[in-house]
Residue frames as a rotation matrix with the C-alpha (Angstrom) as fourth column:
MET 1
0.512 0.503 0.696 102.99
0.105 0.768 -0.632 95.42
-0.852 0.397 0.341 86.52
GLY 2
-0.426 -0.746 -0.511 105.27
-0.532 -0.250 0.809 94.59
-0.732 0.617 -0.290 83.63
SER 3
0.560 0.618 -0.552 104.47
-0.798 0.224 -0.559 93.32
-0.222 0.754 0.619 80.16
ALA 4
-0.536 -0.695 0.479 105.38
-0.478 0.718 0.507 89.81
-0.696 0.043 -0.717 79.05
PRO 5
-0.740 0.261 -0.620 104.43
-0.540 0.319 0.779 87.50
0.401 0.911 -0.095 76.18
ALA 6
0.218 0.905 0.364 101.03
-0.976 0.209 0.064 85.94
-0.018 -0.370 0.929 76.62
GLY 7
-0.663 -0.468 -0.584 101.39
-0.481 0.864 -0.147 82.37
0.574 0.183 -0.798 77.75
ALA 8
-0.513 0.512 0.689 98.33
-0.731 0.160 -0.663 81.71
-0.450 -0.844 0.292 79.83
GLY 9
-0.910 0.145 -0.390 96.71
-0.181 0.706 0.685 79.64
0.374 0.693 -0.616 77.10
GLY 10
-0.044 0.959 -0.281 93.76
-0.009 0.281 0.960 77.71
0.999 0.045 -0.004 78.49
VAL 11
-0.631 -0.219 -0.744 94.65
0.702 0.248 -0.668 78.30
0.331 -0.944 -0.003 82.11
LEU 12
0.421 0.907 0.015 91.88
0.782 -0.372 0.500 79.93
0.459 -0.199 -0.866 84.09
SER 13
0.823 -0.170 0.541 94.10
-0.354 -0.900 0.255 81.92
0.444 -0.401 -0.801 86.41
SER 14
-0.050 -0.906 -0.420 97.57
0.208 0.401 -0.892 81.80
0.977 -0.132 0.168 87.87
SER 15
-0.258 0.034 0.966 96.25
-0.831 -0.518 -0.204 83.06
0.494 -0.855 0.161 91.19
GLN 16
-0.935 -0.129 -0.329 96.18
0.038 0.889 -0.457 80.35
0.352 -0.440 -0.826 93.84
GLU 17
-0.671 0.733 0.111 92.89
-0.427 -0.260 -0.866 81.75
-0.606 -0.629 0.487 95.09
ASP 18
-0.030 0.683 -0.730 91.13
-0.992 0.066 0.103 80.60
0.119 0.727 0.676 91.94
GLY 19
-0.328 -0.190 0.926 92.31
-0.578 0.815 -0.038 77.08
-0.748 -0.547 -0.377 92.62
GLN 20
0.641 0.643 0.419 91.33
-0.018 0.558 -0.830 75.93
-0.767 0.525 0.369 89.14
GLN 21
-0.106 -0.762 -0.639 94.59
-0.818 -0.299 0.491 75.84
-0.566 0.575 -0.592 87.19
GLY 22
-0.907 -0.396 0.146 94.59
-0.228 0.750 0.622 73.66
-0.355 0.530 -0.770 84.12
LYS 23
-0.199 0.910 0.364 90.83
0.535 0.412 -0.738 73.63
-0.821 0.048 -0.569 83.64
ALA 24
-0.468 0.103 0.878 89.27
0.851 -0.213 0.479 74.65
0.236 0.972 0.012 80.36
VAL 25
-0.971 0.109 -0.214 88.17
-0.045 -0.959 -0.281 78.27
-0.236 -0.263 0.935 80.19
GLY 26
-0.235 0.959 0.161 84.42
0.857 0.283 -0.430 78.79
-0.458 0.037 -0.888 80.43
SER 27
0.682 0.579 0.447 82.63
0.717 -0.649 -0.253 82.03
0.144 0.494 -0.858 79.67
LEU 28
-0.486 -0.871 0.072 84.65
0.863 -0.491 -0.114 85.17
0.135 0.007 0.991 79.01
VAL 29
0.695 0.603 -0.391 84.07
0.637 -0.769 -0.055 88.79
-0.334 -0.210 -0.919 79.97
THR 30
0.207 -0.605 0.769 85.64
0.623 -0.524 -0.581 91.96
0.754 0.599 0.268 78.65
VAL 31
0.691 -0.092 -0.717 87.67
0.592 -0.496 0.635 94.02
-0.414 -0.863 -0.289 81.08
TYR 32
0.730 -0.451 0.513 89.86
0.105 -0.668 -0.736 97.07
0.675 0.592 -0.441 80.51
ILE 33
0.622 -0.622 -0.476 93.28
0.725 0.227 0.651 96.70
-0.297 -0.750 0.592 82.10
MET 34
-0.266 -0.716 -0.645 95.22
0.402 -0.691 0.601 99.95
-0.876 -0.099 0.471 82.15
GLY 35
-0.092 0.365 -0.927 92.98
-0.568 -0.783 -0.252 101.25
-0.818 0.503 0.279 79.36
LYS 36
-0.632 -0.175 -0.755 93.21
-0.755 0.358 0.549 98.26
0.174 0.917 -0.358 77.01
ALA 37
0.399 0.900 0.177 90.40
-0.913 0.408 -0.017 95.73
-0.088 -0.155 0.984 76.43
TYR 38
-0.796 -0.562 -0.223 90.97
-0.572 0.820 -0.026 92.03
0.198 0.106 -0.974 77.14
GLU 39
0.434 0.851 -0.297 88.73
-0.634 0.523 0.570 88.99
0.640 -0.059 0.766 77.18
VAL 40
-0.716 -0.661 0.227 89.34
-0.589 0.396 -0.704 87.04
0.375 -0.638 -0.673 80.37
PRO 41
-0.579 0.502 -0.642 87.61
0.479 0.847 0.230 84.17
0.659 -0.175 -0.731 82.22
ALA 42
0.138 0.762 0.633 84.48
-0.224 -0.598 0.769 85.34
0.965 -0.249 0.088 84.04
GLU 43
0.916 0.252 -0.312 85.48
0.199 0.392 0.898 83.42
0.349 -0.885 0.309 87.17
ALA 44
-0.002 -0.997 -0.074 88.95
0.758 0.047 -0.650 84.95
0.652 -0.057 0.756 87.47
THR 45
0.421 -0.043 -0.906 90.21
0.689 -0.634 0.350 87.32
-0.590 -0.772 -0.237 90.11
ILE 46
0.950 -0.138 -0.279 91.60
-0.257 -0.854 -0.452 90.64
-0.176 0.502 -0.847 88.92
MET 47
0.072 -0.992 0.101 95.12
-0.733 0.015 0.680 89.31
-0.676 -0.123 -0.726 89.46
GLY 48
-0.182 -0.077 0.980 94.34
0.333 0.933 0.135 86.15
-0.925 0.351 -0.145 87.54
ALA 49
0.776 0.550 0.307 92.81
0.492 -0.224 -0.842 88.19
-0.394 0.805 -0.444 84.72
ILE 50
0.674 -0.602 -0.428 95.89
-0.630 -0.771 0.092 90.42
-0.386 0.208 -0.899 84.48
GLU 51
-0.350 -0.859 0.373 98.16
-0.513 0.509 0.691 87.40
-0.784 0.051 -0.619 84.10
TYR 52
0.086 0.475 0.876 95.72
0.560 0.704 -0.437 85.65
-0.824 0.528 -0.206 81.77
ALA 53
0.931 0.307 -0.198 95.86
0.056 -0.655 -0.753 88.74
-0.361 0.690 -0.627 79.56
GLY 54
0.649 -0.728 0.222 99.61
0.595 0.303 -0.745 88.18
0.475 0.615 0.629 79.17
HIS 55
0.451 -0.491 0.746 101.07
-0.527 -0.820 -0.221 90.56
0.720 -0.293 -0.629 81.73
GLN 56
-0.019 -0.522 -0.853 103.70
0.671 0.625 -0.398 89.53
0.741 -0.580 0.338 84.21
ILE 57
0.876 0.349 0.333 103.09
-0.018 -0.667 0.745 91.06
0.482 -0.658 -0.578 87.60
ILE 58
-0.073 -0.990 -0.120 106.48
0.421 0.078 -0.904 92.23
0.904 -0.117 0.411 88.80
ARG 59
-0.989 -0.103 0.105 105.26
-0.045 -0.468 -0.883 94.54
0.140 -0.878 0.458 91.56
GLY 60
-0.369 0.908 0.199 101.93
-0.917 -0.390 0.083 94.60
0.153 -0.152 0.977 93.30
ALA 61
0.597 0.526 -0.606 101.78
-0.350 0.850 0.393 90.93
0.722 -0.022 0.692 94.26
GLY 62
-0.275 -0.683 0.677 102.90
-0.942 0.049 -0.332 89.60
0.193 -0.729 -0.656 97.61
CYS 63
-0.631 0.056 0.774 101.09
-0.409 0.824 -0.393 86.66
-0.659 -0.564 -0.497 99.18
ARG 64
-0.880 0.318 -0.353 98.50
-0.310 0.178 0.934 86.43
0.359 0.931 -0.058 96.36
GLU 65
-0.136 0.917 -0.375 95.73
0.140 0.392 0.909 85.16
0.981 0.071 -0.181 98.63
GLY 66
-0.093 0.042 -0.995 96.25
0.937 0.342 -0.073 86.26
0.337 -0.939 -0.071 102.19
TYR 67
0.846 0.497 0.194 95.49
0.428 -0.849 0.311 89.99
0.319 -0.180 -0.930 102.28
CYS 68
-0.018 -0.924 -0.383 99.05
0.976 -0.100 0.195 91.32
-0.218 -0.370 0.903 102.30
GLY 69
0.531 0.350 -0.772 97.96
0.311 -0.928 -0.206 94.65
-0.788 -0.131 -0.601 100.80
ALA 70
-0.494 -0.860 -0.127 100.42
0.178 -0.243 0.954 94.67
-0.851 0.449 0.273 97.88
CYS 71
-0.784 0.165 0.599 97.81
0.621 0.208 0.756 94.41
0.000 0.964 -0.266 95.10
ALA 72
-0.273 0.682 -0.679 95.69
0.250 -0.631 -0.734 97.50
-0.929 -0.370 0.001 95.76
THR 73
-0.784 0.110 0.611 93.44
0.618 0.042 0.785 98.18
0.061 0.993 -0.101 92.77
ILE 74
-0.457 0.716 -0.528 90.93
-0.246 -0.672 -0.699 100.82
-0.855 -0.189 0.483 91.75
TYR 75
-0.899 0.194 0.393 88.18
0.438 0.445 0.781 100.14
-0.024 0.874 -0.485 89.24
ARG 76
-0.511 0.816 -0.268 84.87
-0.708 -0.577 -0.406 101.29
-0.486 -0.018 0.874 87.81
LEU 77
-0.592 0.440 0.675 81.89
0.516 0.851 -0.103 99.31
-0.619 0.287 -0.731 86.57
PRO 78
-0.808 0.285 0.515 79.68
0.412 -0.350 0.841 100.19
0.421 0.892 0.166 83.58
GLY 79
0.054 0.922 0.384 76.99
0.297 -0.382 0.875 102.74
0.953 0.067 -0.295 84.34
ASP 80
0.738 0.116 -0.665 78.41
0.672 -0.045 0.739 103.45
0.056 -0.992 -0.111 87.81
TYR 81
0.665 -0.462 0.587 80.23
-0.133 -0.847 -0.515 106.71
0.735 0.264 -0.625 88.46
LYS 82
0.875 -0.283 0.394 81.82
-0.424 -0.052 0.904 105.44
-0.235 -0.958 -0.165 91.68
ILE 83
0.009 -0.921 -0.391 85.52
-0.658 0.289 -0.695 104.59
0.753 0.263 -0.604 91.89
ARG 84
0.937 0.343 0.065 85.69
-0.291 0.665 0.688 101.27
0.192 -0.663 0.723 93.69
THR 85
-0.035 -0.977 0.208 88.63
-0.963 -0.023 -0.268 99.76
0.267 -0.210 -0.941 95.55
GLY 86
0.933 0.301 0.196 89.79
-0.349 0.892 0.288 96.24
-0.089 -0.337 0.937 96.25
LEU 87
-0.085 -0.946 0.314 92.67
-0.612 0.298 0.733 93.79
-0.786 -0.130 -0.604 96.39
ALA 88
-0.020 0.059 -0.998 93.42
-0.990 0.135 0.028 92.18
0.136 0.989 0.056 93.03
CYS 89
-0.882 -0.403 -0.245 94.00
-0.374 0.914 -0.159 88.76
0.288 -0.049 -0.956 94.57
MET 90
-0.807 0.590 0.031 90.49
0.352 0.521 -0.777 88.57
-0.475 -0.616 -0.628 96.02
THR 91
-0.142 0.777 -0.613 88.25
-0.441 -0.604 -0.664 90.78
-0.886 0.176 0.429 93.85
MET 92
-0.181 0.161 0.970 86.49
0.663 0.749 -0.001 89.02
-0.727 0.643 -0.242 90.98
VAL 93
-0.980 -0.164 -0.114 86.29
0.017 -0.637 0.771 90.54
-0.199 0.753 0.627 87.52
GLU 94
0.002 1.000 0.030 82.98
0.371 0.028 -0.928 91.77
-0.929 0.013 -0.370 86.12
GLU 95
0.074 0.111 0.991 81.84
0.996 0.036 -0.078 92.51
-0.044 0.993 -0.107 82.58
GLY 96
0.551 0.139 0.823 83.01
0.469 -0.867 -0.167 95.94
0.690 0.478 -0.543 81.44
MET 97
0.788 -0.300 -0.538 85.21
0.472 -0.267 0.840 96.52
-0.396 -0.916 -0.068 84.47
THR 98
0.573 -0.671 0.471 87.86
0.086 -0.523 -0.848 99.22
0.815 0.526 -0.242 83.98
LEU 99
0.937 -0.206 -0.282 90.79
0.321 0.192 0.927 98.81
-0.137 -0.960 0.246 86.36
ALA 100
0.367 -0.898 0.241 94.24
-0.249 -0.345 -0.905 100.02
0.896 0.272 -0.351 87.26
GLN 101
0.519 -0.280 -0.808 96.63
0.779 0.544 0.312 98.72
0.352 -0.791 0.500 89.90
ILE 102
0.796 -0.281 0.536 98.26
-0.423 -0.892 0.160 101.01
0.433 -0.354 -0.829 92.43
PRO 103
0.258 -0.754 -0.604 101.83
0.337 0.656 -0.675 99.77
0.905 -0.030 0.424 93.05
SER 104
-0.455 -0.335 -0.825 102.24
0.888 -0.105 -0.447 102.11
0.063 -0.936 0.345 96.02
VAL 105
0.662 0.656 0.361 100.64
0.566 -0.754 0.333 105.17
0.491 -0.016 -0.871 97.57
PRO 106
-0.331 -0.850 0.409 103.06
0.302 -0.506 -0.808 108.01
0.894 -0.144 0.424 98.41
ALA 107
0.832 0.554 -0.011 103.04
0.180 -0.251 0.951 108.76
0.524 -0.794 -0.309 102.13
GLU 108
-0.078 -0.866 0.494 105.43
-0.457 -0.409 -0.790 110.44
0.886 -0.287 -0.364 104.52
LYS 109
0.499 0.166 -0.851 106.29
0.522 0.726 0.448 108.16
0.692 -0.667 0.276 107.41
ALA 110
0.762 -0.190 0.619 107.06
-0.531 -0.729 0.431 109.89
0.369 -0.657 -0.657 110.69
ILE 111
0.012 -0.830 -0.558 110.47
0.270 0.540 -0.797 109.11
0.963 -0.142 0.230 112.18
TYR 112
0.487 0.244 0.838 110.42
-0.690 -0.480 0.541 108.86
0.535 -0.842 -0.066 115.95
ASP 113
-0.748 -0.626 -0.218 112.04
-0.255 0.576 -0.777 107.26
0.612 -0.526 -0.591 118.99
ILE 114
0.134 0.903 -0.408 109.34
0.156 0.387 0.909 105.17
0.979 -0.185 -0.089 120.66
GLU 115
-0.161 -0.279 -0.947 111.09
0.947 0.225 -0.228 105.65
0.277 -0.934 0.228 124.01
LYS 116
-0.952 -0.233 -0.199 110.55
0.280 -0.926 -0.255 109.39
-0.125 -0.298 0.946 123.78
LEU 117
-0.517 0.848 0.114 106.81
-0.400 -0.358 0.844 109.18
0.757 0.390 0.524 123.04
LYS 118
-0.844 0.385 0.373 103.95
-0.265 0.304 -0.915 108.56
-0.466 -0.871 -0.155 125.42
PRO 119
-0.789 0.569 0.233 100.73
0.594 0.608 0.526 106.69
0.158 0.554 -0.818 124.59
ASN 120
-0.102 0.756 -0.647 98.50
0.560 -0.494 -0.665 109.74
-0.822 -0.431 -0.372 124.43
VAL 121
0.773 0.557 0.304 97.15
0.559 -0.371 -0.742 112.37
-0.300 0.743 -0.598 122.08
THR 122
0.566 -0.628 -0.534 100.39
-0.451 -0.778 0.437 114.36
-0.690 -0.006 -0.723 122.18
ALA 123
-0.407 -0.723 0.558 102.16
0.083 0.579 0.811 111.61
-0.910 0.376 -0.176 120.24
ILE 124
0.125 0.555 0.822 99.51
0.929 0.226 -0.294 111.84
-0.350 0.800 -0.487 117.52
GLN 125
0.913 0.250 -0.322 99.73
0.178 -0.955 -0.236 115.63
-0.367 0.158 -0.917 117.45
GLN 126
0.240 -0.920 -0.311 103.51
-0.486 -0.391 0.782 115.57
-0.841 -0.037 -0.541 117.10
MET 127
-0.623 -0.617 0.481 103.95
-0.010 0.622 0.783 112.72
-0.782 0.483 -0.394 114.61
TYR 128
-0.707 0.444 0.550 100.73
0.697 0.306 0.649 112.70
0.120 0.842 -0.526 112.57
PRO 129
-0.745 0.384 -0.545 99.07
0.025 -0.800 -0.599 116.13
-0.666 -0.460 0.587 112.89
THR 130
-0.817 0.457 -0.351 97.03
-0.483 -0.210 0.850 115.59
0.315 0.864 0.392 109.67
VAL 131
-0.714 0.573 -0.403 94.78
0.647 0.759 -0.068 113.29
0.267 -0.309 -0.913 111.73
PHE 132
-0.441 0.531 -0.724 93.14
0.534 -0.493 -0.687 116.42
-0.721 -0.690 -0.066 113.13
ARG 133
-0.778 0.214 -0.591 92.07
-0.560 -0.663 0.497 117.50
-0.285 0.717 0.636 109.66
CYS 134
-0.883 0.454 0.118 89.59
0.469 0.846 0.254 114.60
0.015 0.280 -0.960 109.51
VAL 135
-0.727 0.687 0.015 86.13
-0.674 -0.717 0.176 115.78
0.132 0.118 0.984 108.37
ALA 136
-0.597 0.461 0.656 84.44
-0.214 0.697 -0.684 112.48
-0.773 -0.549 -0.317 109.29
CYS 137
-0.129 0.532 -0.837 83.32
-0.985 -0.164 0.047 111.80
-0.112 0.831 0.546 105.72
ASN 138
0.285 0.177 0.942 83.89
-0.401 0.915 -0.050 108.05
-0.871 -0.364 0.331 106.19
THR 139
0.703 -0.085 -0.706 85.40
-0.696 0.125 -0.707 107.68
0.148 0.988 0.029 102.72
CYS 140
-0.383 -0.922 0.045 88.36
-0.898 0.361 -0.254 105.84
0.218 -0.138 -0.966 104.27
THR 141
-0.387 0.321 0.865 86.08
-0.449 0.753 -0.480 103.20
-0.806 -0.574 -0.147 105.77
LYS 142
0.672 0.737 -0.071 84.23
-0.383 0.264 -0.885 102.71
-0.634 0.622 0.460 102.50
SER 143
0.541 -0.526 -0.656 87.49
-0.764 0.019 -0.645 102.17
0.352 0.850 -0.391 100.61
CYS 144
-0.258 -0.729 0.634 89.01
-0.922 0.381 0.063 99.63
-0.288 -0.569 -0.771 103.02
PRO 145
-0.063 0.217 -0.974 89.18
-0.648 0.733 0.205 96.11
0.759 0.644 0.095 101.49
GLN 146
-0.842 -0.291 -0.454 89.50
0.147 0.687 -0.712 94.68
0.519 -0.666 -0.536 104.99
GLY 147
0.159 0.987 -0.026 86.21
0.416 -0.043 0.908 96.19
0.895 -0.156 -0.418 106.11
LEU 148
-0.497 -0.412 -0.763 87.90
0.861 -0.128 -0.491 98.11
0.105 -0.902 0.419 108.92
GLN 149
0.718 0.691 -0.082 86.21
0.692 -0.695 0.198 101.04
0.080 -0.199 -0.977 110.62
VAL 150
-0.204 -0.938 0.281 89.00
0.886 -0.299 -0.353 103.38
0.416 0.177 0.892 109.59
MET 151
-0.066 0.221 0.973 87.22
-0.057 -0.974 0.217 106.62
0.996 -0.041 0.077 110.44
ASP 152
0.894 0.444 -0.062 86.49
0.011 0.117 0.993 105.28
0.449 -0.888 0.100 113.92
TYR 153
0.464 -0.766 -0.446 90.15
0.877 0.326 0.353 104.67
-0.125 -0.555 0.823 114.67
VAL 154
-0.389 -0.516 0.763 91.04
0.581 -0.781 -0.232 108.09
0.715 0.353 0.603 113.30
GLN 155
0.374 0.609 0.700 88.51
-0.250 -0.661 0.708 109.60
0.893 -0.439 -0.095 115.71
ALA 156
0.902 -0.110 -0.417 89.99
0.416 0.473 0.777 107.49
0.112 -0.874 0.472 118.52
ALA 157
-0.085 -0.993 0.085 93.42
0.959 -0.105 -0.262 108.89
0.269 0.059 0.961 117.64
LYS 158
-0.192 0.085 0.978 92.05
0.089 -0.991 0.103 112.42
0.977 0.107 0.183 117.93
ARG 159
0.792 0.514 0.330 90.92
-0.308 -0.132 0.942 111.53
0.528 -0.848 0.054 121.47
GLY 160
-0.139 -0.927 0.348 94.29
-0.923 -0.006 -0.386 110.00
0.360 -0.374 -0.855 122.29
ASP 161
0.542 0.408 0.734 92.76
-0.656 0.752 0.066 106.55
-0.526 -0.517 0.676 122.81
ILE 162
-0.303 -0.814 -0.495 95.77
-0.953 0.245 0.180 104.52
-0.025 0.526 -0.850 121.68
ALA 163
-0.710 0.071 0.701 94.25
-0.161 0.952 -0.260 101.20
-0.686 -0.298 -0.664 122.77
ALA 164
0.371 0.921 0.118 91.20
0.027 0.116 -0.993 101.77
-0.928 0.372 0.018 120.58
VAL 165
0.432 -0.300 -0.850 93.36
-0.878 -0.356 -0.320 102.74
-0.207 0.885 -0.417 117.60
MET 166
-0.673 -0.731 0.116 95.40
-0.705 0.681 0.199 99.56
-0.225 0.052 -0.973 118.06
ASP 167
-0.459 0.559 0.691 92.30
0.082 0.801 -0.593 97.40
-0.885 -0.216 -0.414 118.28
LEU 168
0.567 0.804 -0.181 90.42
-0.063 -0.177 -0.982 98.93
-0.822 0.568 -0.050 115.34
SER 169
0.553 -0.417 -0.721 93.46
-0.832 -0.324 -0.451 99.07
-0.046 0.849 -0.526 113.03
PHE 170
0.087 -0.620 0.780 94.94
-0.524 0.637 0.565 95.71
-0.848 -0.457 -0.269 113.99
ASP 171
0.230 0.085 0.970 94.01
0.521 0.831 -0.196 93.96
-0.822 0.550 0.147 110.72
CYS 172
0.769 0.000 -0.639 95.22
-0.423 -0.750 -0.509 96.79
-0.479 0.662 -0.577 108.48
VAL 173
0.518 -0.589 0.621 97.40
0.711 0.700 0.071 95.55
-0.476 0.405 0.781 105.60
VAL 174
-0.014 -0.549 -0.836 98.67
0.008 -0.836 0.549 99.03
-1.000 0.001 0.015 104.68
CYS 175
-0.005 0.084 0.996 97.38
0.947 0.320 -0.022 98.84
-0.320 0.944 -0.081 101.11
GLY 176
-0.821 -0.414 -0.392 97.02
0.353 -0.909 0.221 102.63
-0.448 0.043 0.893 101.16
LEU 177
-0.493 0.677 0.546 93.57
0.702 -0.061 0.710 102.79
0.514 0.733 -0.445 99.56
CYS 178
0.478 0.656 -0.584 92.17
0.872 -0.433 0.227 104.82
-0.104 -0.618 -0.779 102.46
MET 179
-0.184 -0.639 -0.747 95.01
0.402 -0.742 0.536 107.34
-0.897 -0.202 0.394 102.07
LEU 180
-0.862 -0.178 0.475 94.34
0.500 -0.140 0.855 107.53
-0.086 0.974 0.210 98.35
ARG 181
-0.170 0.919 0.356 90.69
0.741 -0.118 0.661 108.48
0.649 0.376 -0.661 98.87
CYS 182
0.082 0.224 -0.971 91.00
0.948 -0.318 0.006 110.70
-0.308 -0.921 -0.238 101.95
PRO 183
0.579 0.181 0.795 90.15
0.551 -0.805 -0.219 114.36
0.601 0.565 -0.566 101.17
ALA 184
0.952 -0.256 0.165 92.12
-0.296 -0.649 0.701 115.44
-0.073 -0.717 -0.694 104.24
GLU 185
0.451 -0.813 -0.369 95.18
-0.351 0.219 -0.910 113.51
0.821 0.540 -0.186 103.01
ILE 186
0.457 -0.224 0.861 95.63
-0.854 0.160 0.495 111.63
-0.248 -0.961 -0.118 106.28
THR 187
-0.283 -0.586 -0.760 98.08
-0.638 0.706 -0.307 108.71
0.716 0.397 -0.573 106.38
GLN 188
0.525 0.696 0.489 95.80
-0.816 0.251 0.520 106.44
0.240 -0.672 0.700 108.41
PRO 189
0.849 -0.156 -0.505 97.75
0.163 0.986 -0.029 103.15
0.503 -0.058 0.862 108.17
LEU 190
-0.151 -0.988 0.039 101.05
0.309 -0.085 -0.947 104.72
0.939 -0.131 0.318 109.23
MET 191
-0.274 0.161 0.948 99.41
-0.797 -0.590 -0.130 106.40
0.538 -0.791 0.290 112.19
GLY 192
0.779 0.626 0.037 97.85
-0.560 0.668 0.489 103.05
0.282 -0.402 0.871 113.08
ILE 193
0.432 -0.715 -0.551 101.27
0.396 0.698 -0.596 101.37
0.811 0.040 0.584 113.02
MET 194
-0.536 -0.642 0.549 102.61
-0.192 -0.540 -0.819 103.94
0.822 -0.544 0.166 115.47
ALA 195
0.142 0.676 0.723 99.61
-0.938 -0.141 0.317 103.38
0.316 -0.723 0.614 117.76
LYS 196
0.879 0.154 -0.451 100.24
-0.081 0.981 0.176 99.62
0.469 -0.118 0.875 117.73
ARG 197
-0.049 -0.976 -0.212 103.88
0.404 0.175 -0.898 100.21
0.913 -0.130 0.386 118.62
LEU 198
-0.475 -0.057 0.878 102.90
-0.612 -0.696 -0.376 102.55
0.632 -0.716 0.295 121.44
TYR 199
0.601 0.760 0.249 100.42
-0.739 0.409 0.536 100.00
0.305 -0.506 0.807 122.75
GLY 200
0.708 -0.367 -0.603 103.01
0.273 0.930 -0.246 97.23
0.651 0.009 0.759 122.63
ARG 201
-0.337 -0.929 0.156 105.60
0.256 -0.249 -0.934 99.36
0.906 -0.275 0.321 124.40
TYR 202
-0.833 -0.065 0.549 103.45
-0.391 -0.631 -0.669 100.93
0.390 -0.773 0.501 127.12
LEU 203
-0.222 0.903 0.368 99.94
-0.975 -0.212 -0.066 99.51
0.018 -0.374 0.927 127.41
ARG 204
0.043 0.271 -0.962 100.01
-0.422 0.877 0.228 95.78
0.906 0.396 0.152 126.70
LYS 205
0.782 0.269 0.563 99.27
-0.624 0.320 0.713 93.37
0.011 -0.909 0.418 129.52
GLU 206
-0.320 -0.935 0.152 102.18
-0.943 0.330 0.044 91.36
-0.091 -0.129 -0.987 130.82
SER 207
0.722 0.513 -0.464 102.14
-0.585 0.811 -0.013 87.67
0.369 0.281 0.886 129.87
PRO 208
0.124 -0.690 0.713 104.07
-0.829 0.323 0.457 85.41
-0.546 -0.647 -0.532 132.25
GLU 209
0.595 0.177 0.784 103.23
0.134 0.940 -0.314 82.44
-0.793 0.292 0.535 130.00
LEU 210
0.966 -0.247 0.079 104.87
0.028 -0.203 -0.979 84.11
0.258 0.947 -0.189 127.02
ALA 211
0.370 -0.871 0.323 108.01
-0.911 -0.409 -0.059 84.88
0.183 -0.272 -0.945 128.99
GLU 212
0.185 -0.255 0.949 108.20
-0.502 0.806 0.314 81.25
-0.845 -0.535 0.021 130.14
ARG 213
0.817 0.171 0.552 107.81
0.327 0.651 -0.685 79.94
-0.476 0.739 0.476 126.60
VAL 214
0.824 -0.567 0.012 110.48
-0.355 -0.532 -0.768 82.30
0.442 0.629 -0.640 125.22
LYS 215
0.151 -0.790 0.594 112.89
-0.961 0.023 0.274 81.17
-0.230 -0.613 -0.756 127.95
ALA 216
0.418 0.065 0.906 112.15
-0.108 0.994 -0.022 77.51
-0.902 -0.088 0.423 127.12
VAL 217
0.975 -0.072 0.212 112.98
0.219 0.108 -0.970 78.17
0.047 0.992 0.121 123.46
GLU 218
0.560 -0.804 0.200 116.18
-0.701 -0.588 -0.403 79.98
0.441 0.085 -0.893 124.40
ASP 219
0.071 -0.510 0.857 117.16
-0.846 0.425 0.323 77.08
-0.529 -0.748 -0.402 126.69
GLY 220
-0.654 -0.417 -0.631 116.81
-0.739 0.532 0.413 74.60
0.164 0.737 -0.656 123.82
ALA 221
-0.381 0.573 0.726 113.71
-0.433 0.583 -0.688 72.76
-0.817 -0.576 0.027 125.05
TYR 222
0.674 0.728 0.130 112.52
-0.168 0.323 -0.931 72.27
-0.720 0.605 0.340 121.46
ALA 223
-0.046 -0.798 -0.602 115.88
-0.878 -0.255 0.405 71.91
-0.476 0.547 -0.689 119.71
ALA 224
-0.767 -0.252 0.590 115.52
-0.063 0.945 0.320 68.17
-0.639 0.208 -0.741 119.10
GLU 225
0.150 0.915 0.374 112.03
0.551 0.237 -0.800 68.59
-0.821 0.326 -0.469 117.64
TYR 226
0.606 -0.006 -0.796 113.21
-0.488 -0.792 -0.366 71.41
-0.628 0.610 -0.482 115.38
ALA 227
-0.461 -0.872 -0.167 116.09
-0.726 0.261 0.636 69.26
-0.511 0.414 -0.753 114.14
GLU 228
-0.535 0.350 0.769 113.67
0.371 0.915 -0.158 66.43
-0.759 0.201 -0.619 113.35
LEU 229
0.563 0.817 -0.128 111.39
0.290 -0.339 -0.895 68.75
-0.774 0.466 -0.428 111.37
MET 230
0.298 -0.531 -0.793 114.31
-0.741 -0.652 0.159 70.18
-0.602 0.540 -0.588 109.39
LYS 231
-0.748 -0.631 0.205 115.20
-0.407 0.681 0.608 66.66
-0.524 0.372 -0.767 108.18
MET 232
-0.154 0.792 0.591 111.66
0.373 0.600 -0.708 65.82
-0.915 0.111 -0.387 107.03
GLY 233
-0.889 -0.083 0.451 110.54
0.459 -0.146 0.877 65.99
-0.007 0.986 0.167 103.40
ARG 234
-0.803 0.591 0.074 107.60
-0.558 -0.790 0.254 68.02
0.209 0.163 0.964 102.13
GLU 235
-0.120 0.812 -0.572 105.17
-0.228 0.538 0.812 65.08
0.966 0.227 0.120 102.14
ASP 236
-0.247 -0.043 -0.968 106.01
0.798 0.557 -0.229 64.05
0.550 -0.829 -0.103 105.70
LEU 237
-0.978 -0.106 -0.182 105.80
0.189 -0.824 -0.534 67.67
-0.093 -0.557 0.826 106.88
SER 238
-0.561 0.828 -0.012 102.37
-0.608 -0.402 0.684 67.98
0.562 0.391 0.729 105.28
LYS 239
0.033 0.558 -0.829 101.15
0.268 0.795 0.545 64.84
0.963 -0.240 -0.123 107.05
ARG 240
-0.556 -0.325 -0.765 102.51
0.810 -0.004 -0.587 66.06
0.187 -0.946 0.265 110.37
TYR 241
-0.978 0.176 0.109 100.88
-0.185 -0.980 -0.078 69.46
0.094 -0.096 0.991 109.87
TYR 242
-0.295 0.948 -0.117 97.40
-0.657 -0.113 0.745 68.15
0.693 0.297 0.657 109.12
ALA 243
0.072 0.289 -0.955 97.55
0.413 0.862 0.292 65.49
0.908 -0.415 -0.058 111.83
ARG 244
-0.869 -0.491 0.065 98.31
0.167 -0.413 -0.896 68.03
0.466 -0.767 0.440 114.55
ASP 245
-0.141 0.793 -0.593 95.89
0.985 0.050 -0.168 68.79
-0.103 -0.608 -0.787 117.36
SER 246
-0.838 -0.088 0.538 94.17
0.223 -0.956 0.191 72.12
0.498 0.280 0.821 116.74
GLU 247
-0.748 0.566 -0.346 91.71
0.280 -0.204 -0.938 74.07
-0.602 -0.799 -0.006 118.83
């Protein structure tokens, strides 16, 4: 997060999630961003409040509203000793909130050749041995902004159940908040990525339909339609998108 001249004026929030750009500011609340007090709109997200306060977010903002994991934030509320976690693009500000963004969480990523690993507990033991230091405190689960059962997939990893790890960690956005809070210093998201790769390489079910569709694409079955879309303007593309058949 870098500093820039305040220019938010009467804009509620620059975050797309707020969806209320250009409207007059209503009630204000006081929040403490990186130790300094600011008055910001009560209906702003943390990300919107940071920008409203005059900061330019250089790092720590990816998709802004789709849970990409880039805007991991820790904060406290008045009268509450707990350190809370959330994503700045989706967490709303509260009166007296004290917050700090976490641009990244240091973690050592295992380097491996997927062809030399097998989808079992041995792969976990070799590449991410810290998993076996888990004390089942469940702090990782409590800190996850996605609501994932992080401790459960760590326990599955200890059993060598790669399919369960893949399933339980599938929606992980690698924000690193679980790693930050873990007393055993486990790198849960990175281990989950390896489990997903192992599942995709060795355990996934074959899909004849997928193979047929990939071949059709490679053979140019949709080339004419792609060319037509590439020539269309934004308005026509939008109409085509919203008029499509959806399940």
